C-alpha positions in Angstrom: -9.3 24.2 -21.7 -6.2 22.5 -21.1 -3.6 24.2 -18.7 0.0 23.8 -19.2 2.3 23.8 -16.2 6.1 24.2 -16.6 8.6 22.4 -14.4 9.8 25.9 -13.5 6.3 26.8 -12.4 5.9 23.6 -10.4 9.4 24.1 -8.8 8.4 27.8 -7.9 4.9 26.8 -6.8 3.7 26.7 -3.0 5.3 23.3 -1.6 1.8 22.2 -0.3 0.2 22.8 -3.8 3.2 21.1 -5.4 2.8 18.2 -3.3 -0.7 17.6 -3.9 -0.3 18.1 -7.5 2.4 15.8 -8.2 0.9 12.7 -5.6 -2.2 13.0 -8.1 -0.6 12.8 -11.3 -0.2 8.9 -11.3 -4.1 8.7 -11.0 -5.5 6.2 -8.5 -3.3 4.4 -6.3 -3.4 1.0 -4.4 -3.6 1.6 -0.8 -2.0 -0.8 2.1 -1.7 -0.5 5.8 1.7 -2.2 6.7 1.9 -3.8 9.9 5.4 -4.2 11.8 6.8 -4.7 15.4 10.3 -4.0 16.7 12.4 -6.5 18.2 10.7 -5.4 21.8 7.5 -6.3 20.7 6.0 -2.8 19.9 3.6 -2.5 17.1 3.2 -0.2 14.3 0.6 0.6 11.5 1.2 3.0 8.7 -0.7 3.6 5.4 1.2 3.3 2.0 0.0 4.2 -1.3 3.7 3.6 -2.9 3.2 -0.2 -3.4 3.6 -2.4 -6.6 3.8 -5.6 -8.3 7.7 -6.7 -8.7 7.0 -10.4 -9.8 5.0 -13.5 -9.4 7.5 -16.1 -9.9 8.5 -15.8 -7.0 5.7 -13.8 -5.6 7.4 -10.4 -4.7 6.1 -6.6 -3.7 7.8 -3.2 -3.5 7.5 -0.4 -1.6 9.0 3.2 -1.9 10.0 5.0 1.4 10.6 8.6 1.3 14.6 9.4 2.1 15.4 8.1 5.7 16.2 11.4 7.2 13.8 11.3 10.1 12.6 8.3 12.0 10.6 6.0 10.0 9.1 3.1 12.4 8.0 1.2 9.6 11.3 1.0 7.6 13.1 0.6 10.7 11.2 -2.4 12.1 11.5 -3.9 8.7 15.0 -3.9 8.7 15.4 -4.8 12.2 13.1 -7.7 12.1 12.8 -8.6 8.4 8.9 -9.1 8.5 6.0 -6.8 7.9 2.4 -7.3 6.8 0.2 -5.7 3.9 -3.4 -5.2 4.6 -5.9 -3.8 1.9 -8.2 -0.7 3.5 -12.0 -1.1 3.3 -14.6 1.6 3.7 -15.3 0.3 7.2 -12.1 1.7 8.6 -10.4 4.2 6.0 -10.7 6.9 8.6 -8.9 5.2 11.0 -6.7 4.1 8.5 -5.8 7.5 7.4 -5.4 8.3 11.0 -2.6 6.3 11.2 -0.6 9.1 9.3 -0.6 11.1 12.5 2.3 11.3 14.8 1.6 8.9 17.6 3.7 8.2 20.8 2.0 4.6 21.2 1.3 2.0 18.7 -1.1 3.2 15.8 -3.3 0.0 16.4 -4.0 1.2 20.1 -4.4 5.1 19.2 -6.9 4.5 16.2 -8.7 1.3 17.3 -7.7 -0.6 14.6 -7.6 -4.2 15.7 -4.3 -6.2 15.3 -4.1 -10.0 14.8 -1.2 -12.4 14.9 -1.5 -15.4 12.3 0.3 -18.8 12.3 3.5 -17.4 14.5 4.2 -14.6 11.8 6.3 -11.8 13.6 4.5 -8.9 12.4 0.6 -7.8 13.0 -2.2 -8.1 10.7 -5.1 -5.7 10.6 -8.0 -8.2 11.7 -10.8 -6.6 9.8 -8.8 -6.6 6.4 -10.3 -8.8 3.5 -6.8 -9.2 1.9 -3.7 -9.7 4.0 0.1 -10.5 3.2 2.4 -11.7 5.2 5.9 -10.7 3.8 9.6 -11.0 4.3 12.3 -8.3 3.6 14.5 -9.3 0.4 16.6 -6.4 -0.4 16.8 -2.6 -0.4 18.2 0.0 -2.8 18.6 3.7 -2.4 17.6 5.4 -5.7 20.7 7.7 -6.5 18.3 10.5 -7.9 16.6 11.5 -4.8 17.6 9.0 -1.8 14.2 7.4 -2.1 14.4 3.6 -0.6 12.8 1.0 -2.9 11.9 -2.3 -0.5 11.4 -5.5 -2.0 9.6 -8.3 -0.1 8.8 -11.6 -0.7 5.1 -12.8 -0.3 5.3 -15.5 2.1 1.5 -16.1 2.7 -1.7 -14.8 1.7 -4.9 -14.7 3.8 -8.2 -13.8 1.4 -11.8 -13.3 2.3 -12.8 -16.1 -0.1 -16.0 -14.3 -1.5 -13.4 -12.2 -3.3 -11.4 -14.9 -4.7 -12.3 -16.1 -8.3 -11.7 -19.3 -9.8 -8.7 -18.1 -12.0 -6.9 -16.5 -9.2 -7.9 -13.1 -9.7 -9.5 -11.1 -7.0 -13.1 -9.3 -7.1 -11.7 -6.1 -5.4 -15.2 -4.6 -5.6 -17.0 -7.4 -3.9 -14.1 -7.1 -1.1 -14.8 -3.1 -0.8 -11.1 -2.4 -1.3 -10.4 1.3 -1.1 -8.2 3.1 -3.2 -6.7 6.7 -3.2 -5.9 9.4 -5.2 -3.1 12.1 -3.9 -2.5 12.0 -0.3 -5.9 12.2 1.1 -8.6 11.7 -1.4 -10.4 8.3 -1.1 -12.4 6.2 -3.3 -14.3 2.7 -3.9 -13.7 1.4 -7.3 -16.6 0.9 -9.6 -16.3 -2.0 -12.1 -16.5 -1.0 -15.8 -15.9 -4.5 -17.1 -13.3 -7.3 -17.2 -11.8 -7.9 -20.6 -10.2 -10.9 -22.5 -6.4 -11.3 -22.8 -5.3 -8.7 -25.6 -4.6 -10.0 -29.2 -3.7 -7.8 -32.4 -6.3 -9.7 -34.5 -9.4 -8.8 -32.7 -10.9 -6.4 -30.1 -10.8 -7.4 -26.6 -13.9 -8.9 -25.5 -16.1 -8.8 -22.2 -15.4 -11.7 -20.0 
């Protein structure tokens, strides 16, 4: 049986219920720990599910930040220094990754036990145990008029990948890397591969690769 929920019902519902419902509607989402540090060298680590592909030529990513009405260390650090890292989460440390969402007075690296790593002089910390790590630089930000959400666009300057998950054609076998995904705000999954399909053409059904 299908349940219809009107926009009026959504808006009149309990805020906790509404938040959980709306955050689940887009389905499974990518999950990344974003590493930054401020100009004084204090590191920060935060979990984000609002990260998406912007372009491949040049390579760019987008991140959505909630309205900047309270202290947002990740956004503040990126705006201050211009640099950040993106790090895939695995089943080995997804609980610690979730824990970074708490309000910490100290660095989330130190508080949660997630090990930082600085690579090749890049001015933001990576997650040492992540199988896919990106070094990114700030390109631009835009504030969306509809709700003051901030869209940040970054360039991908370097990529560090566990080679066992890198296919010959450049795609990633995220299953073998153990990359974790999330539904809503707190429901974590490891993807189960159904199949990889050929490039879609109108004259025939895609085939298994």
